[in-house]
OpenMM code with the backbone's topology and positions (N, CA, C; nanometers):
from openmm import Vec3, app, unit

residues = "UNK UNK UNK UNK UNK UNK UNK UNK UNK UNK UNK UNK UNK UNK UNK UNK UNK UNK UNK UNK UNK UNK UNK UNK UNK UNK UNK UNK UNK UNK UNK UNK UNK UNK UNK UNK UNK UNK UNK UNK UNK UNK UNK UNK UNK UNK UNK UNK UNK UNK UNK UNK UNK UNK UNK UNK UNK UNK UNK UNK UNK UNK UNK UNK UNK UNK UNK UNK UNK UNK UNK UNK UNK UNK UNK UNK UNK UNK UNK UNK UNK UNK UNK UNK UNK UNK UNK UNK UNK UNK UNK UNK UNK UNK UNK UNK UNK UNK UNK UNK UNK UNK UNK UNK UNK".split()
positions = [
    Vec3(20.9853, 8.6942, 18.4704),
    Vec3(20.9368, 8.8271, 18.5022),
    Vec3(20.8022, 8.8572, 18.4377),
    Vec3(20.7207, 8.7571, 18.4233),
    Vec3(20.5863, 8.7815, 18.3734),
    Vec3(20.4922, 8.6798, 18.4354),
    Vec3(20.3661, 8.7127, 18.4357),
    Vec3(20.2683, 8.6215, 18.4946),
    Vec3(20.2275, 8.5168, 18.3921),
    Vec3(20.1750, 8.4069, 18.4411),
    Vec3(20.1319, 8.2992, 18.3519),
    Vec3(20.0051, 8.3409, 18.2773),
    Vec3(19.9798, 8.2737, 18.1660),
    Vec3(19.8576, 8.3012, 18.0894),
    Vec3(19.7339, 8.2735, 18.1743),
    Vec3(19.7416, 8.1686, 18.2573),
    Vec3(19.6284, 8.1333, 18.3436),
    Vec3(19.5982, 8.2456, 18.4430),
    Vec3(19.7038, 8.2989, 18.5071),
    Vec3(19.6841, 8.4081, 18.6023),
    Vec3(19.6350, 8.5333, 18.5306),
    Vec3(19.6884, 8.5592, 18.4118),
    Vec3(19.6430, 8.6752, 18.3346),
    Vec3(19.4932, 8.6658, 18.3074),
    Vec3(19.4471, 8.5480, 18.2672),
    Vec3(19.3044, 8.5313, 18.2360),
    Vec3(19.2179, 8.5528, 18.3599),
    Vec3(19.2687, 8.5114, 18.4776),
    Vec3(19.1931, 8.5313, 18.6021),
    Vec3(19.1874, 8.6779, 18.6418),
    Vec3(19.2974, 8.7501, 18.6179),
    Vec3(19.3090, 8.8873, 18.6672),
    Vec3(19.2752, 8.9940, 18.5641),
    Vec3(19.2619, 8.9561, 18.4403),
    Vec3(19.2415, 9.0568, 18.3359),
    Vec3(19.1180, 9.1408, 18.3673),
    Vec3(19.1322, 9.2728, 18.3503),
    Vec3(19.0208, 9.3628, 18.3832),
    Vec3(18.8979, 9.3345, 18.2981),
    Vec3(18.7836, 9.3310, 18.3628),
    Vec3(18.6557, 9.3165, 18.2928),
    Vec3(18.5595, 9.4179, 18.3518),
    Vec3(18.4615, 9.4560, 18.2752),
    Vec3(18.3655, 9.5544, 18.3240),
    Vec3(18.4180, 9.6949, 18.3048),
    Vec3(18.3341, 9.7904, 18.3340),
    Vec3(18.3743, 9.9290, 18.3105),
    Vec3(18.3432, 10.0207, 18.4278),
    Vec3(18.3059, 9.9651, 18.5409),
    Vec3(18.2749, 10.0489, 18.6570),
    Vec3(18.4041, 10.1057, 18.7136),
    Vec3(18.4132, 10.2381, 18.7283),
    Vec3(18.5351, 10.2961, 18.7854),
    Vec3(18.5417, 10.2737, 18.9363),
    Vec3(18.6616, 10.2863, 18.9899),
    Vec3(18.6775, 10.2811, 19.1357),
    Vec3(18.6028, 10.3999, 19.1949),
    Vec3(18.5560, 10.3851, 19.3193),
    Vec3(18.4805, 10.4935, 19.3848),
    Vec3(18.5694, 10.5646, 19.4853),
    Vec3(18.5591, 10.6960, 19.4849),
    Vec3(18.6307, 10.7779, 19.5817),
    Vec3(18.5293, 10.8301, 19.6816),
    Vec3(18.5575, 10.8111, 19.8091),
    Vec3(18.4723, 10.8680, 19.9128),
    Vec3(18.5608, 10.9132, 20.0277),
    Vec3(18.5030, 10.9813, 20.1221),
    Vec3(18.5815, 11.0331, 20.2326),
    Vec3(18.5323, 10.9855, 20.3675),
    Vec3(18.6253, 10.9631, 20.4579),
    Vec3(18.5933, 10.9314, 20.5968),
    Vec3(18.6297, 11.0531, 20.6807),
    Vec3(18.5349, 11.1010, 20.7571),
    Vec3(18.5624, 11.2189, 20.8389),
    Vec3(18.6394, 11.1798, 20.9639),
    Vec3(18.7311, 11.2669, 21.0020),
    Vec3(18.8099, 11.2474, 21.1243),
    Vec3(18.7480, 11.3381, 21.2301),
    Vec3(18.6415, 11.2893, 21.2936),
    Vec3(18.5668, 11.3746, 21.3864),
    Vec3(18.6452, 11.4098, 21.5119),
    Vec3(18.7547, 11.3395, 21.5366),
    Vec3(18.8365, 11.3681, 21.6545),
    Vec3(18.9396, 11.4779, 21.6277),
    Vec3(18.9463, 11.5290, 21.5053),
    Vec3(19.0435, 11.6322, 21.4690),
    Vec3(18.9753, 11.7684, 21.4574),
    Vec3(19.0504, 11.8762, 21.4809),
    Vec3(18.9945, 12.0108, 21.4618),
    Vec3(18.9539, 12.0315, 21.3158),
    Vec3(18.8473, 12.1035, 21.2941),
    Vec3(18.7938, 12.1342, 21.1605),
    Vec3(18.7453, 12.0115, 21.0834),
    Vec3(18.7387, 11.8966, 21.1478),
    Vec3(18.6884, 11.7707, 21.0911),
    Vec3(18.7368, 11.7477, 20.9473),
    Vec3(18.8663, 11.7166, 20.9288),
    Vec3(18.9172, 11.6895, 20.7940),
    Vec3(18.8626, 11.5573, 20.7400),
    Vec3(18.8790, 11.5372, 20.6111),
    Vec3(18.8303, 11.4159, 20.5454),
    Vec3(18.9491, 11.3346, 20.4953),
    Vec3(18.9465, 11.2041, 20.5228),
    Vec3(19.0487, 11.1116, 20.4719),
    Vec3(18.9931, 11.0497, 20.3433),
    Vec3(19.0592, 11.0719, 20.2277),
    Vec3(19.0095, 11.0134, 20.1028),
    Vec3(19.0351, 10.8629, 20.0982),
    Vec3(18.9371, 10.7888, 20.0482),
    Vec3(18.9481, 10.6434, 20.0342),
    Vec3(18.9045, 10.6070, 19.8923),
    Vec3(18.9819, 10.5217, 19.8258),
    Vec3(18.9449, 10.4735, 19.6930),
    Vec3(18.9018, 10.3283, 19.7076),
    Vec3(18.7757, 10.3012, 19.6749),
    Vec3(18.7231, 10.1653, 19.6834),
    Vec3(18.7333, 10.0991, 19.5465),
    Vec3(18.8063, 9.9887, 19.5408),
    Vec3(18.8217, 9.9151, 19.4153),
    Vec3(18.7101, 9.8122, 19.3970),
    Vec3(18.6288, 9.7907, 19.4997),
    Vec3(18.5257, 9.6876, 19.4958),
    Vec3(18.4325, 9.7081, 19.3765),
    Vec3(18.4223, 9.6063, 19.2941),
    Vec3(18.3348, 9.6111, 19.1781),
    Vec3(18.3950, 9.6807, 19.0571),
    Vec3(18.5144, 9.7385, 19.0719),
    Vec3(18.5761, 9.8084, 18.9588),
    Vec3(18.6451, 9.7084, 18.8661),
    Vec3(18.6871, 9.7580, 18.7512),
    Vec3(18.7551, 9.6725, 18.6539),
    Vec3(18.8831, 9.6117, 18.7116),
    Vec3(18.9450, 9.6794, 18.8078),
    Vec3(19.0726, 9.6326, 18.8624),
    Vec3(19.0592, 9.5682, 19.0003),
    Vec3(18.9381, 9.5326, 19.0405),
    Vec3(18.9137, 9.4728, 19.1714),
    Vec3(18.9926, 9.3430, 19.1901),
    Vec3(18.9898, 9.2554, 19.0901),
    Vec3(19.0594, 9.1263, 19.1023),
    Vec3(19.2106, 9.1458, 19.1164),
    Vec3(19.2647, 9.2402, 19.0407),
    Vec3(19.4085, 9.2672, 19.0494),
    Vec3(19.4429, 9.3234, 19.1867),
    Vec3(19.3611, 9.4167, 19.2361),
    Vec3(19.3859, 9.4773, 19.3674),
    Vec3(19.3845, 9.3709, 19.4769),
    Vec3(19.2894, 9.2769, 19.4706),
    Vec3(19.2818, 9.1702, 19.5708),
    Vec3(19.4064, 9.0812, 19.5659),
    Vec3(19.4515, 9.0476, 19.4451),
    Vec3(19.5682, 8.9600, 19.4303),
    Vec3(19.6942, 9.0284, 19.4829),
    Vec3(19.7136, 9.1549, 19.4470),
    Vec3(19.8315, 9.2282, 19.4941),
    Vec3(19.8279, 9.2409, 19.6461),
    Vec3(19.7091, 9.2665, 19.7015),
    Vec3(19.6947, 9.2755, 19.8466),
    Vec3(19.7339, 9.1432, 19.9129),
    Vec3(19.6929, 9.0325, 19.8532),
    Vec3(19.7272, 8.9002, 19.9074),
    Vec3(19.8780, 8.8776, 19.9011),
    Vec3(19.9400, 8.9153, 19.7895),
    Vec3(20.0851, 8.8990, 19.7766),
    Vec3(20.1577, 8.9818, 19.8815),
    Vec3(20.1123, 9.1052, 19.9026),
    Vec3(20.1799, 9.1939, 19.9971),
    Vec3(20.1552, 9.1561, 20.1426),
    Vec3(20.0468, 9.0848, 20.1703),
    Vec3(20.0135, 9.0511, 20.3088),
    Vec3(20.1168, 8.9593, 20.3733),
    Vec3(20.1943, 8.8880, 20.2932),
    Vec3(20.2961, 8.7989, 20.3496),
    Vec3(20.4252, 8.8735, 20.3822),
    Vec3(20.4370, 8.9966, 20.3360),
    Vec3(20.5554, 9.0778, 20.3645),
    Vec3(20.5289, 9.1554, 20.4925),
    Vec3(20.6060, 9.1277, 20.5955),
    Vec3(20.5833, 9.1872, 20.7279),
    Vec3(20.5786, 9.3392, 20.7223),
    Vec3(20.6666, 9.4004, 20.6429),
    Vec3(20.6721, 9.5462, 20.6360),
    Vec3(20.5454, 9.6063, 20.5761),
    Vec3(20.4684, 9.5269, 20.5026),
    Vec3(20.3475, 9.5782, 20.4369),
    Vec3(20.2229, 9.5628, 20.5229),
    Vec3(20.2343, 9.4947, 20.6357),
    Vec3(20.1182, 9.4769, 20.7220),
    Vec3(20.0957, 9.6036, 20.8031),
    Vec3(19.9756, 9.6520, 20.7992),
    Vec3(19.9423, 9.7761, 20.8687),
    Vec3(19.8655, 9.7427, 20.9952),
    Vec3(19.9093, 9.8007, 21.1051),
    Vec3(19.8388, 9.7821, 21.2317),
    Vec3(19.7304, 9.8874, 21.2440),
    Vec3(19.6099, 9.8437, 21.2690),
    Vec3(19.5013, 9.9390, 21.2878),
    Vec3(19.4598, 9.9445, 21.4337),
    Vec3(19.5167, 9.8593, 21.5145),
    Vec3(19.4801, 9.8525, 21.6551),
    Vec3(19.5926, 9.9086, 21.7414),
    Vec3(19.5590, 10.0019, 21.8277),
    Vec3(19.6580, 10.0579, 21.9196),
    Vec3(19.7161, 9.9481, 22.0069),
    Vec3(19.6314, 9.8569, 22.0537),
    Vec3(19.6770, 9.7468, 22.1390),
    Vec3(19.7811, 9.6621, 22.0657),
    Vec3(19.7563, 9.6319, 21.9403),
    Vec3(19.8490, 9.5514, 21.8609),
    Vec3(19.9837, 9.6216, 21.8453),
    Vec3(19.9806, 9.7516, 21.8233),
    Vec3(20.1051, 9.8279, 21.8092),
    Vec3(20.1825, 9.8280, 21.9407),
    Vec3(20.1130, 9.8524, 22.0508),
    Vec3(20.1774, 9.8546, 22.1831),
    Vec3(20.2415, 9.7194, 22.2128),
    Vec3(20.1726, 9.6099, 22.1808),
    Vec3(20.2283, 9.4764, 22.2036),
    Vec3(20.3549, 9.4537, 22.1207),
    Vec3(20.3551, 9.5018, 21.9959),
    Vec3(20.4713, 9.4810, 21.9091),
    Vec3(20.5926, 9.5605, 21.9542),
    Vec3(20.5714, 9.6799, 22.0080),
    Vec3(20.6855, 9.7640, 22.0443),
    Vec3(20.7250, 9.7528, 22.1910),
    Vec3(20.6489, 9.6789, 22.2692),
    Vec3(20.6737, 9.6700, 22.4137),
    Vec3(20.8135, 9.6189, 22.4472),
    Vec3(20.8652, 9.5260, 22.3698),
    Vec3(20.9941, 9.4643, 22.4010),
    Vec3(21.1118, 9.5243, 22.3242),
    Vec3(21.0866, 9.6301, 22.2511),
    Vec3(21.1953, 9.6923, 22.1747),
    Vec3(21.2873, 9.7686, 22.2693),
    Vec3(21.4155, 9.7389, 22.2602),
    Vec3(21.5142, 9.8116, 22.3400),
    Vec3(21.5880, 9.9068, 22.2474),
    Vec3(21.5707, 10.0347, 22.2722),
    Vec3(21.6347, 10.1357, 22.1888),
    Vec3(21.7745, 10.1668, 22.2408),
    Vec3(21.8672, 10.1915, 22.1493),
    Vec3(22.0013, 10.2323, 22.1925),
    Vec3(21.9934, 10.3655, 22.2673),
    Vec3(22.0900, 10.3882, 22.3544),
    Vec3(22.0921, 10.5118, 22.4319),
    Vec3(22.0939, 10.6320, 22.3371),
    Vec3(22.0138, 10.7311, 22.3712),
    Vec3(22.0063, 10.8513, 22.2890),
    Vec3(21.9044, 10.8432, 22.1762),
    Vec3(21.8398, 10.7284, 22.1608),
    Vec3(21.7378, 10.7123, 22.0573),
    Vec3(21.5994, 10.7236, 22.1201),
    Vec3(21.5053, 10.7714, 22.0422),
    Vec3(21.3672, 10.7820, 22.0881),
    Vec3(21.2745, 10.7232, 21.9833),
    Vec3(21.1643, 10.6684, 22.0272),
    Vec3(21.0619, 10.6172, 21.9381),
    Vec3(20.9581, 10.7269, 21.9193),
    Vec3(20.9284, 10.7606, 21.7945),
    Vec3(20.8310, 10.8665, 21.7667),
    Vec3(20.7251, 10.8147, 21.6704),
    Vec3(20.6117, 10.8812, 21.6674),
    Vec3(20.5085, 10.8498, 21.5686),
    Vec3(20.4643, 10.9801, 21.5044),
    Vec3(20.4127, 10.9692, 21.3852),
    Vec3(20.3702, 11.0872, 21.3111),
    Vec3(20.2253, 11.0725, 21.2678),
    Vec3(20.1553, 11.1824, 21.2633),
    Vec3(20.0190, 11.1857, 21.2113),
    Vec3(20.0245, 11.2655, 21.0818),
    Vec3(20.0153, 11.1961, 20.9699),
    Vec3(20.0217, 11.2637, 20.8406),
    Vec3(19.8904, 11.3371, 20.8188),
    Vec3(19.8999, 11.4668, 20.7976),
    Vec3(19.7765, 11.5453, 20.7841),
    Vec3(19.7476, 11.5819, 20.6394),
    Vec3(19.8436, 11.5675, 20.5493),
    Vec3(19.8193, 11.6046, 20.4102),
    Vec3(19.8990, 11.5119, 20.3190),
    Vec3(19.8442, 11.3937, 20.2944),
    Vec3(19.9142, 11.2931, 20.2158),
    Vec3(19.9072, 11.3223, 20.0663),
    Vec3(19.7988, 11.3825, 20.0212),
    Vec3(19.7783, 11.4088, 19.8788),
    Vec3(19.7784, 11.5589, 19.8535),
    Vec3(19.8906, 11.6238, 19.8757),
    Vec3(19.8964, 11.7696, 19.8661),
    Vec3(19.8815, 11.8213, 19.7241),
    Vec3(19.9057, 11.7380, 19.6229),
    Vec3(19.8945, 11.7855, 19.4858),
    Vec3(19.7572, 11.7598, 19.4241),
    Vec3(19.6630, 11.7048, 19.4987),
    Vec3(19.5279, 11.6817, 19.4479),
    Vec3(19.4425, 11.8031, 19.4824),
    Vec3(19.3907, 11.8737, 19.3798),
    Vec3(19.3045, 11.9885, 19.4082),
    Vec3(19.1765, 11.9413, 19.4781),
    Vec3(19.1572, 11.9804, 19.6014),
    Vec3(19.0464, 11.9311, 19.6833),
    Vec3(18.9115, 11.9586, 19.6177),
    Vec3(18.8876, 12.0798, 19.5735),
    Vec3(18.7572, 12.1136, 19.5148),
    Vec3(18.7288, 12.0321, 19.3889),
    Vec3(18.8310, 12.0103, 19.3056),
    Vec3(18.8110, 11.9297, 19.1846),
    Vec3(18.7842, 11.7838, 19.2198),
    Vec3(18.8499, 11.7325, 19.3230),
    Vec3(18.8300, 11.5932, 19.3635),
    Vec3(18.6907, 11.5716, 19.4201),
    Vec3(18.6376, 11.6727, 19.4886),
    Vec3(18.5054, 11.6605, 19.5505),
    Vec3(18.3946, 11.6696, 19.4461),
    Vec3(18.4107, 11.7565, 19.3472),
    Vec3(18.3033, 11.7784, 19.2481),
    Vec3(18.3135, 11.6919, 19.1272),
] * unit.nanometer
topology = app.Topology()
chain = topology.addChain("A")
for resn in residues:
    res = topology.addResidue(resn, chain)
    for name in ("N", "CA", "C"):
        topology.addAtom(name, app.Element.getBySymbol(name[0]), res)
């Protein structure tokens, strides 16, 4: 239940640049909300983030589809039991406890 010394030395945080927070605007939505994104690139934890991402990429449940076509292809052959429906959700407020004004300034 622990990583090897070799892996620790490869992943150990170095540098002092913090992760960057920026926003992507959702121009297709009313009032043009902003989706917060945390970029680990160049931060002290960049190497760890890349390794964890690689580990999770082999787990099917952790793979995220960003293409509508890919999602449609995956669900095309799903047969739902009678009385069941397939639904999707658009999360509009994932970080409700983050004070927006404080995060922006």
